[in-house]
Structure formats: C-alpha cells, structure tokens
C-alpha positions in Angstrom: -13.1 -3.1 2.2 -13.2 -4.6 5.4 -11.0 -4.2 8.1 -9.6 -7.5 7.3 -8.2 -6.5 4.0 -4.5 -5.4 3.5 -6.4 -1.9 2.5 -8.5 -1.6 5.3 -5.6 -2.8 7.4 -3.6 0.5 6.0 -6.2 2.8 6.0 -7.4 1.8 9.6 -3.7 2.6 10.8 -2.4 5.6 8.5 -5.8 6.7 7.5 -6.6 7.6 3.8 -3.5 8.3 1.7 -3.1 11.5 -0.4 -3.8 9.6 -3.4 -4.7 6.6 -5.1 -3.1 5.3 -8.4 -5.0 2.5 -10.2 -4.5 0.4 -13.2 -3.9 -2.7 -15.0 -0.8 -4.7 -15.4 -0.9 -7.7 -17.5 -4.5 -7.8 -16.4 -3.9 -7.6 -13.1 -5.4 -4.4 -11.1 -3.3 -2.1 -9.2 -3.8 0.3 -6.8 -0.7 2.5 -5.9 -1.7 4.6 -2.3 0.4 7.7 -2.0 1.0 8.9 1.4 3.2 12.5 1.0 3.4 13.1 4.8 3.4 9.4 6.6 3.8 8.8 10.3 7.4 9.4 11.2 7.0 6.8 14.0 5.8 4.0 11.5 8.4 1.4 10.9 8.7 -0.5 8.0 10.6 -4.3 7.3 12.5 -3.6 4.4 12.1 -6.2 2.1 15.9 -6.1 0.4 16.0 -2.7 0.5 13.1 -2.2 -1.9 10.8 -0.1 -0.1 9.5 3.2 -2.6 10.6 5.9 0.3 11.4 9.4 0.1 12.2 11.0 3.3 8.5 10.9 4.9 6.7 9.8 1.5 5.8 6.3 1.1 4.0 4.8 -2.1 2.0 1.5 -0.9 1.3 -0.7 -3.8 -1.6 -3.5 -3.6 -2.4 -5.9 -6.6 -5.6 -8.4 -7.0 -4.1 -11.5 -8.9 -7.2 -13.1 -8.6 -9.1 -10.8 -9.8 -11.5 -10.8 -7.5 -11.2 -7.6 -5.6 -8.8 -9.3 -3.0 -5.8 -6.4 -3.3 -2.8 -7.9 -1.1 -0.1 -5.5 0.0 3.2 -5.7 -2.1 5.5 -3.4 -0.4 6.4 -4.4 2.9 3.4 -4.3 5.9 3.7 -1.4 8.5 5.1 -3.1 11.9 
C-alpha cells in the first residue's frame, strides 16, 4: 500500500482504521475501513448525502474493480 494509493493516502492522513472488513461483491474485492473516533476537524464533501456517518463514526469503502490490488475509495474523499 503506497502513499499514492487511495488506501495509503487515507492511512497517512487519518491513521490506521479501528477495524477493516474484507469481502467480495460479485467477484470484486472490497474493504471497509471503520473509524469509530474520526477526527472532528476532518470534513467530507457529501456525495448526494450518502456518506455513511453517525456522529464521529465513519466507514470508508474501497473497491478493487480491476482485481489487481488497486483499491479505489468509493465514499467521498476527506478534504
């Protein structure tokens, strides 16, 4: 996981997630990173209001559509 990847960038900026769920959706690998105490200073750009967020909790979804270990962030990118 390099710094130039979506997962690497999130890890560097926000630190390690509290938990990671890994599974496959229709053959596409998926990871969901759970942050239970996400930084209050972090702001998200909402994508049609669909950011999975409860209070200070955030779940970030990454998909590897190419199945080449290149997971792309699916939820809005922290700004």
